[in-house]
Structures are given as C-alpha cells and as structure tokens.
VMD Tcl script that draws the C-alpha trace (Angstrom):
set ca {
  {-47.78 6.68 -36.67}
  {-49.36 5.68 -33.44}
  {-52.31 6.94 -32.17}
  {-54.03 8.22 -29.11}
  {-55.41 4.78 -28.78}
  {-51.84 2.50 -28.84}
  {-50.46 1.60 -26.18}
  {-47.01 2.36 -25.12}
  {-43.68 0.62 -23.07}
  {-41.94 2.27 -20.65}
  {-39.39 0.90 -18.12}
  {-41.08 -2.72 -18.37}
  {-44.96 -0.72 -17.37}
  {-47.15 -1.56 -20.80}
  {-49.18 1.80 -20.65}
  {-52.53 1.35 -22.16}
  {-53.40 4.55 -24.47}
  {-51.73 7.54 -24.71}
  {-54.11 9.57 -22.58}
  {-52.12 11.23 -19.09}
  {-54.65 12.96 -16.50}
  {-52.27 15.62 -15.48}
  {-51.54 16.30 -11.62}
  {-54.47 18.95 -10.61}
  {-54.71 19.39 -6.82}
  {-58.30 18.87 -5.52}
  {-58.19 22.36 -3.30}
  {-59.91 21.77 0.04}
  {-60.55 18.16 0.17}
  {-58.10 17.59 3.02}
  {-57.14 19.42 5.46}
  {-53.66 20.59 7.50}
  {-52.44 17.27 8.30}
  {-52.40 15.68 4.73}
  {-54.45 12.65 4.89}
  {-56.06 11.12 1.80}
  {-60.30 11.49 2.24}
  {-62.82 9.55 0.52}
  {-63.11 11.93 -1.81}
  {-59.85 11.40 -3.42}
  {-60.35 7.75 -3.84}
  {-63.84 7.92 -5.70}
  {-62.27 10.49 -7.90}
  {-58.95 8.74 -9.22}
  {-60.91 5.21 -8.83}
  {-63.61 6.86 -11.43}
  {-60.30 7.63 -13.69}
  {-58.59 4.24 -13.40}
  {-62.17 2.66 -13.93}
  {-62.37 5.46 -17.04}
  {-58.92 2.84 -18.49}
  {-56.94 6.94 -18.66}
  {-53.39 5.37 -19.84}
  {-51.28 7.32 -16.84}
  {-52.33 9.04 -14.12}
  {-49.95 12.10 -11.99}
  {-52.04 12.01 -8.83}
  {-51.92 15.58 -7.46}
  {-48.82 17.87 -6.02}
  {-48.24 15.61 -2.66}
  {-46.20 18.08 -0.20}
  {-43.20 16.59 0.86}
  {-42.44 18.89 3.58}
  {-45.00 20.45 5.64}
  {-43.51 23.60 5.65}
  {-43.05 23.22 1.52}
  {-47.14 23.45 0.68}
  {-48.57 25.31 -1.52}
  {-52.23 25.55 0.17}
  {-53.48 24.33 3.96}
  {-55.47 21.18 2.26}
  {-52.47 19.49 0.04}
  {-51.94 16.39 0.30}
  {-49.03 15.31 2.02}
  {-46.14 12.32 2.25}
  {-44.22 14.38 4.74}
  {-45.15 11.41 7.16}
  {-45.68 7.87 7.18}
  {-48.34 7.55 8.52}
  {-50.11 9.05 4.73}
  {-48.36 6.32 3.26}
  {-52.00 4.03 3.85}
  {-54.14 6.37 2.33}
  {-51.94 7.14 -0.75}
  {-51.95 3.09 -1.27}
  {-55.80 3.26 -1.48}
  {-55.23 6.16 -4.19}
  {-52.62 3.85 -6.19}
  {-55.13 0.81 -6.05}
  {-58.43 2.45 -7.36}
  {-56.52 4.61 -10.23}
  {-54.91 0.19 -10.96}
  {-58.72 -1.07 -11.39}
  {-58.65 -1.33 -14.88}
  {-54.58 -1.18 -15.41}
  {-54.43 2.55 -15.52}
  {-50.64 3.07 -14.00}
  {-50.13 6.04 -12.12}
  {-47.67 8.25 -10.67}
  {-47.20 10.75 -7.51}
  {-46.10 13.67 -8.22}
  {-44.03 15.40 -5.37}
  {-43.85 18.64 -4.27}
  {-42.07 21.69 -2.61}
  {-43.53 24.99 -3.21}
  {-40.51 26.82 -2.00}
  {-41.14 30.62 -2.17}
  {-45.13 30.22 -3.16}
  {-46.23 28.56 -0.23}
  {-48.68 30.93 1.54}
  {-48.58 33.26 5.05}
  {-50.85 30.21 6.56}
  {-47.79 27.98 5.67}
  {-44.93 29.47 6.45}
  {-44.18 33.14 7.54}
  {-40.53 32.97 6.07}
  {-40.73 30.31 2.68}
  {-37.61 28.99 1.74}
  {-35.74 29.55 -1.80}
  {-32.56 29.50 -3.21}
  {-32.14 33.17 -2.65}
  {-33.50 36.28 -0.14}
  {-35.80 38.44 -2.21}
  {-39.16 40.10 -1.07}
  {-42.29 39.01 -2.04}
  {-45.14 40.78 -3.06}
  {-47.50 39.43 -0.07}
  {-44.92 41.91 1.57}
  {-42.97 38.48 2.75}
  {-39.41 37.86 2.42}
  {-37.86 34.60 1.64}
  {-35.10 32.54 3.26}
  {-32.20 31.68 1.21}
  {-31.65 27.95 1.65}
  {-28.54 26.83 3.41}
  {-26.17 24.31 2.45}
  {-27.35 21.70 4.92}
  {-31.15 22.93 4.00}
  {-30.65 22.16 0.42}
  {-29.31 18.37 1.42}
  {-32.46 18.00 4.03}
  {-34.85 18.85 1.17}
  {-33.35 16.60 -1.47}
  {-33.59 13.76 1.67}
  {-37.53 14.44 1.76}
  {-37.65 13.99 -1.84}
  {-36.12 10.97 -1.36}
  {-37.98 9.40 1.04}
  {-41.32 10.65 -0.74}
  {-40.26 8.74 -3.26}
  {-39.60 5.78 -1.38}
  {-42.84 6.36 0.37}
  {-44.54 6.52 -2.71}
  {-42.83 3.03 -4.30}
  {-44.13 1.64 -0.70}
  {-47.50 2.87 -1.21}
  {-47.79 1.21 -4.58}
  {-47.35 3.52 -7.09}
  {-45.93 2.90 -10.46}
  {-43.30 6.05 -10.04}
  {-43.12 9.38 -9.37}
  {-43.51 12.99 -10.94}
  {-41.19 15.53 -9.26}
  {-42.62 19.38 -10.05}
  {-40.11 21.38 -11.33}
  {-42.18 23.47 -13.21}
  {-44.64 26.33 -12.36}
  {-42.44 28.34 -10.45}
  {-41.97 25.91 -7.14}
  {-38.95 25.61 -5.38}
  {-36.81 23.29 -7.83}
  {-38.29 25.34 -10.83}
  {-37.07 28.62 -8.57}
  {-33.21 26.66 -8.45}
  {-33.28 26.28 -12.17}
  {-33.86 30.12 -12.95}
  {-31.70 33.17 -12.99}
  {-34.64 35.28 -12.04}
  {-35.13 33.43 -8.58}
  {-31.79 31.72 -8.08}
  {-29.27 34.85 -7.06}
  {-27.18 32.53 -5.30}
  {-23.02 32.88 -5.51}
  {-22.40 29.70 -4.67}
  {-22.13 26.07 -6.19}
  {-25.95 25.97 -6.58}
  {-26.08 29.48 -8.52}
  {-24.60 31.44 -11.75}
  {-23.55 29.36 -14.21}
  {-25.92 26.91 -16.14}
  {-24.02 24.27 -14.25}
  {-24.71 25.15 -11.14}
  {-28.03 25.76 -10.94}
  {-28.69 22.95 -12.65}
  {-26.81 21.17 -9.57}
  {-29.60 20.67 -6.70}
  {-31.98 18.41 -9.45}
  {-28.57 16.50 -10.70}
  {-27.39 15.55 -7.25}
  {-31.31 14.98 -6.11}
  {-31.77 12.59 -9.83}
  {-28.32 10.82 -8.62}
  {-30.16 9.61 -4.92}
  {-33.33 8.41 -6.52}
  {-31.61 6.76 -8.82}
  {-29.45 5.32 -6.57}
  {-32.42 3.78 -3.83}
  {-35.24 3.60 -6.56}
  {-35.95 -0.04 -7.83}
  {-34.78 -0.04 -11.83}
  {-38.43 -0.23 -12.79}
  {-39.78 2.54 -10.77}
  {-40.25 5.13 -13.21}
  {-39.31 8.59 -12.80}
  {-40.63 11.65 -14.46}
  {-39.86 15.55 -14.37}
  {-42.41 17.63 -15.16}
  {-40.35 20.58 -16.50}
  {-41.57 24.31 -17.00}
  {-40.11 24.63 -20.26}
  {-39.72 28.01 -21.29}
  {-37.14 28.38 -18.14}
  {-35.95 31.12 -17.91}
  {-35.90 30.88 -22.40}
  {-37.17 27.86 -24.94}
  {-33.53 27.89 -25.89}
  {-32.76 27.17 -21.99}
  {-35.57 25.18 -21.18}
  {-34.59 22.78 -24.10}
  {-31.49 22.59 -23.09}
  {-32.97 21.39 -19.30}
  {-34.14 18.74 -20.62}
  {-30.98 17.36 -22.42}
  {-29.50 17.21 -18.94}
  {-32.63 15.85 -17.88}
  {-32.65 12.99 -19.82}
  {-28.73 12.79 -19.46}
  {-29.36 12.50 -15.90}
  {-31.89 9.20 -16.09}
  {-35.51 10.88 -16.08}
  {-38.01 8.67 -18.14}
  {-40.83 10.94 -19.00}
  {-40.67 14.47 -19.60}
  {-44.47 16.58 -19.03}
  {-43.60 20.25 -20.52}
  {-45.38 22.95 -18.80}
  {-44.92 26.81 -17.79}
  {-41.93 27.93 -15.92}
  {-40.49 31.11 -14.75}
  {-39.40 33.57 -17.81}
  {-40.29 37.16 -18.00}
  {-43.38 38.07 -19.20}
  {-41.98 39.29 -22.48}
  {-40.23 36.45 -23.18}
  {-42.72 33.63 -23.86}
  {-42.43 31.56 -26.86}
  {-44.43 32.97 -29.91}
  {-45.42 29.50 -32.07}
  {-46.14 30.28 -35.51}
  {-49.74 31.28 -36.40}
  {-50.81 28.29 -38.25}
  {-49.98 26.35 -34.62}
  {-53.69 25.63 -33.22}
  {-52.74 25.72 -29.54}
  {-50.97 27.07 -26.94}
  {-47.34 28.11 -26.48}
  {-47.42 25.49 -23.49}
  {-48.24 22.72 -26.18}
  {-45.95 24.78 -28.74}
  {-43.07 24.24 -26.10}
  {-43.70 20.99 -25.46}
  {-43.51 19.72 -29.48}
  {-40.18 22.09 -29.75}
  {-38.98 20.21 -26.67}
  {-39.72 16.42 -28.15}
  {-37.41 17.49 -31.24}
  {-34.75 17.24 -29.42}
  {-34.76 14.57 -26.79}
  {-35.10 10.81 -26.77}
  {-37.31 9.98 -23.53}
  {-40.71 9.99 -24.35}
  {-43.12 13.68 -23.70}
  {-46.48 14.62 -22.75}
  {-47.71 18.04 -23.94}
  {-50.47 20.06 -21.79}
  {-52.82 23.09 -21.92}
  {-55.69 23.89 -22.91}
  {-56.06 20.07 -24.38}
  {-59.88 19.42 -24.32}
  {-61.55 17.17 -26.59}
  {-60.31 13.79 -28.60}
  {-59.89 16.22 -31.97}
  {-57.59 18.75 -30.05}
  {-55.93 15.35 -28.81}
  {-55.73 13.26 -31.27}
  {-53.31 14.91 -33.92}
  {-50.60 15.32 -31.74}
  {-49.98 12.18 -31.55}
  {-50.91 10.49 -34.90}
  {-48.18 13.52 -36.03}
  {-45.72 12.78 -34.04}
  {-45.62 16.01 -32.31}
  {-45.70 14.24 -28.48}
  {-45.83 10.88 -27.13}
  {-49.10 11.27 -24.87}
  {-51.21 13.89 -23.88}
  {-51.91 15.54 -21.05}
  {-55.84 16.25 -20.62}
  {-57.33 18.31 -17.66}
  {-60.01 19.71 -17.66}
  {-61.54 17.33 -20.22}
  {-61.10 14.41 -17.86}
  {-62.73 16.13 -14.70}
  {-65.80 16.68 -16.51}
  {-65.36 13.49 -18.27}
  {-63.70 9.71 -16.31}
  {-65.18 8.01 -19.56}
  {-63.48 10.46 -22.03}
  {-60.55 7.83 -23.68}
  {-63.52 5.21 -23.57}
  {-65.91 7.58 -25.45}
  {-63.16 8.80 -27.98}
  {-62.55 5.49 -29.13}
  {-65.71 4.73 -29.55}
  {-66.29 7.90 -31.96}
  {-68.83 9.42 -28.47}
  {-69.12 12.94 -27.76}
  {-67.61 13.82 -24.74}
  {-69.12 15.71 -21.75}
  {-67.65 19.53 -22.86}
  {-65.75 21.07 -19.72}
  {-67.85 24.50 -19.96}
  {-65.02 27.02 -19.95}
  {-66.41 29.06 -16.97}
  {-65.33 32.55 -16.30}
  {-63.85 34.24 -14.57}
  {-62.23 31.72 -13.58}
  {-62.57 27.46 -13.13}
  {-64.68 26.44 -9.98}
  {-62.86 23.41 -9.93}
  {-59.68 25.53 -8.88}
  {-61.80 26.91 -5.80}
  {-63.48 23.51 -4.77}
  {-63.21 20.45 -7.43}
  {-66.82 19.88 -6.34}
  {-68.08 23.08 -7.08}
  {-67.34 22.23 -11.15}
  {-71.33 22.44 -12.66}
  {-70.40 19.43 -15.15}
  {-68.30 17.23 -12.03}
  {-70.92 15.72 -11.25}
  {-71.36 14.17 -14.48}
  {-68.29 12.74 -14.42}
}
mol new
graphics top color blue
foreach p $ca { graphics top sphere $p radius 0.5 }
foreach p [lrange $ca 0 end-1] q [lrange $ca 1 end] { graphics top cylinder $p $q radius 0.2 }
display resetview
C-alpha cells in the first residue's frame, strides 16, 4: 500500500505526498474588495515551504453578492488575479501543487453581503430574510461566473480549481431536496437537481486546458450517504478529477453512523465509504490532526489523500516533521470555539507555525 509520503500523479501533475491543506478562510485578512494581502501570501508560502503535497486555497468568491463574509477573497474581477498569482507562486516554492477553491454562498451570504440572498428556491431564513429563487437567466449567469473564475485561476498560475459543492453553499443547495424546491428542469428529480452542476462541469471541461485539475468538494451526506455516493458517481462520469468529501445538507437525525470500531468522525467515514464506489482519487477530511491519525487512512487504502486543517495551521512543517519522526506542534483544540475562525492571527499556536 502507498504511504502518506508517497507521490501521486494527477492529470500529469506529480503531487509529492498525500497531505492536503484543505481550504480554510483567513477571516478578516482582506476587506470588502476581496484582494489578496501580504498576510495571505506569507501564510500560503509557509505551507509551500513546508512541502505540503496539495494546497487548496480558501473559498474565493466568484461574485461580490455570493460571498460568505465581508472579508472573503474574491475572483469576481480581473484586478484580483495579480494578488492570487502571488499566492500560487508562493505555494509552488518547493514544488507543492495548488488548487483555488471557487465558491458562491447562495443563501449563506450574510446580511452585509445580500439583503435577499440568491438560492435555488424562495424560503425563509432563520435571520428573517427571504431568499430569491434564481431565474433561468440568473442560473446561466452564475455558471458563466464560475467559468470566468476558473479561467482567472488558470491565468493566476494555479494547477486547478476546487468547486465548492459542500457546506450548504449554492451548489449544495441545488443538490439537496431540502433546499431545492423548484418544479422546473433544475428541481425535483435526482437528474434535475444535478443539472446545475452537470452544465457547469460541461462548460468547464469545454473551456479549460486538458491538464487543468478540476476538483470538487462534495457534501457526501447530501441528503443521505447513499444519495451522496450516487452524486459522487455522477461527478466522476462528468469529468471531476478529484473528490474532496466533507459535510452537506441533510437532516440532523439522518447523519451517517460509522461502526463503533471506526476511529474517525462520520465525515471521514463518509469519505471512506465514497472511495469504495468511485475510481477517481478521494480526499478525506475532518478532525485529523496528527501523523498517527493520518497515516493509516492512506496505508490501509481508505483514502488517496488526507486533508489536515488545524494541524497545518499550527505547524507548517507538519509533513517534513512527520516523515522524519519528529513531533508536530499540537492543535490546542480551543473551546468554546477555534480562535482561527475569528481571525487566523488569534490562534495561540499560529505564531509557532
């Protein structure tokens, strides 16, 4: 079996090891204009110098009105490409490969971004707002925005993109019958709920270079594990090169239930189960912080790549130390909430990374 430190060839790109830095938004580092800052470049450069195999850069908004936060990075205008190119160059310092995650928040856009968030359907939100159901013309417009974002990512020097189809954001909203209440070609049946992403992937495949990686972050439990796996199979048929399995839209009482002997979270279990049904590489993620937790997933063939989020936030040299048998800086598992989610510089371990 391959090890965590073995290479992997994906669309002609040699990825030096099986460690992935998952996309983690650096909150409050940018502003409403969405431009890259020096802090972003330094942050990603350290992980590149740490020789992370594959770095997925944080959710980057394809539309100013589809942001998840006021300070989210953007790729909705060409002027943002220059800063993003600094990130791709910084990551590649020691040969790490990079994907840019492109994203639209849909109904998760906060009040400061959209008074009436766009969504597949009209419904009330917990904060009192109502969503605006996308028209057919608006759907085509957003698909084109994703394509333009992908072309800009390629211009900025990234090795590929990761489409954000998880965590309850717009694409995930189209896939789930809990949020997609449409009665036209984009709602109702499984085939219709897949139509938005099917058309998007066709658009991307027709316009991007052959060796440009198209990754997809999938809410693998959308709306159940079995249907999430069916979606994964369809994504493979549509030409997705890499699946990154995380959480999606489902009822709280219908989450996947790993066997008691399974030592990881239900999200990791979802990724492991998905891998059994597809032939493209699968990244698993969630709560994996140490080499001792990560290594068996690859060595036992449960996953092709392991995404280590907080572990890499507190130790950019994680993979180098792990390979040499040195201890890595520990994530302190701060409560009641991870300080990084407020501001990356507030993490008590971040300065040591």
